[in-house]
C-alpha positions as CSV (number, residue, x, y, z in Angstrom):
1,X,192.4,62.2,69.4
2,X,193.3,65.4,70.7
3,X,196.5,65.7,72.6
4,X,196.2,68.9,74.3
5,X,194.0,69.9,77.2
6,X,192.2,72.4,75.1
7,X,191.4,70.6,72.4
8,X,190.1,67.8,74.7
9,X,187.5,70.1,76.0
10,X,187.0,71.7,72.4
11,X,185.8,67.9,71.5
12,X,183.4,67.5,74.3
13,X,182.0,70.6,73.6
14,X,181.9,70.2,69.9
15,X,180.0,67.0,70.6
16,X,177.6,68.7,73.1
17,X,176.9,71.3,70.4
18,X,176.6,68.9,67.6
19,X,173.5,67.0,69.8
20,X,171.9,70.0,70.5
21,X,171.7,71.2,67.0
22,X,170.7,67.8,65.9
23,X,167.7,67.9,68.5
24,X,166.9,71.4,67.0
25,X,166.8,70.4,63.4
26,X,164.7,67.3,64.5
27,X,162.1,69.5,66.2
28,X,161.7,71.8,63.1
29,X,161.3,68.6,60.9
30,X,158.6,66.9,63.1
31,X,157.0,70.4,63.2
32,X,156.8,70.7,59.7
33,X,155.5,67.2,59.8
34,X,152.7,67.8,62.4
35,X,151.6,71.2,60.1
36,X,151.6,69.0,57.0
37,X,149.3,66.4,58.9
38,X,147.0,69.5,60.1
39,X,146.2,70.1,56.5
40,X,144.1,67.2,56.1
41,X,142.0,68.2,58.5
42,X,138.9,70.8,57.9
43,X,139.4,73.0,60.8
44,X,141.4,76.2,59.5
45,X,141.8,77.2,62.9
46,X,144.4,74.0,63.5
47,X,146.2,75.0,60.3
48,X,146.9,78.4,61.5
49,X,147.9,77.2,65.1
50,X,150.3,74.7,63.5
51,X,151.6,77.3,60.7
52,X,152.5,79.5,63.8
53,X,154.0,77.1,65.5
54,X,156.1,76.2,62.2
55,X,157.0,79.7,62.1
56,X,158.1,80.1,65.7
57,X,160.3,76.8,65.6
58,X,162.2,77.9,62.6
59,X,162.8,81.3,63.7
60,X,164.3,80.0,67.0
61,X,166.5,77.8,64.7
62,X,167.6,80.8,62.9
63,X,168.3,82.8,65.7
64,X,170.6,79.9,67.1
65,X,172.5,80.0,63.6
66,X,171.4,76.3,62.9
67,X,169.3,77.1,59.8
68,X,170.5,80.0,57.7
69,X,167.9,82.9,57.4
70,X,167.2,82.6,53.5
71,X,166.3,79.0,54.1
72,X,164.2,79.4,56.7
73,X,162.3,82.0,54.7
74,X,162.1,79.5,51.7
75,X,160.2,77.0,54.1
76,X,158.0,79.3,55.7
77,X,157.2,80.6,52.3
78,X,156.4,77.3,50.8
79,X,154.6,76.1,54.0
80,X,152.4,79.2,53.7
81,X,151.6,78.9,49.9
82,X,150.7,75.2,50.8
83,X,148.2,76.3,53.5
84,X,146.7,78.7,51.3
85,X,146.3,76.2,48.5
86,X,144.5,73.8,50.8
87,X,142.4,76.6,52.6
88,X,141.1,77.6,49.2
89,X,140.1,74.0,48.0
90,X,138.2,73.2,51.0
91,X,136.4,76.7,51.1
């Protein structure tokens, strides 16, 4: 346990930040899951909206230094590729 007053404050801040970061990471995961579920539907407009939502959430996570920019880029690239693959099948 921290002894000094500043160390105690640092611990409180770290706990708060950790909780917030986990929430944002979970939000990214949930958004990706919703996108993957939307791939099942035949409606291309729904797929596009879901993909745009994924882009927004992932980019926000990058701006808050929760995801690395290369990891975010890789995720977006793979999801776009998946989206195009399913769109070409249904067409």
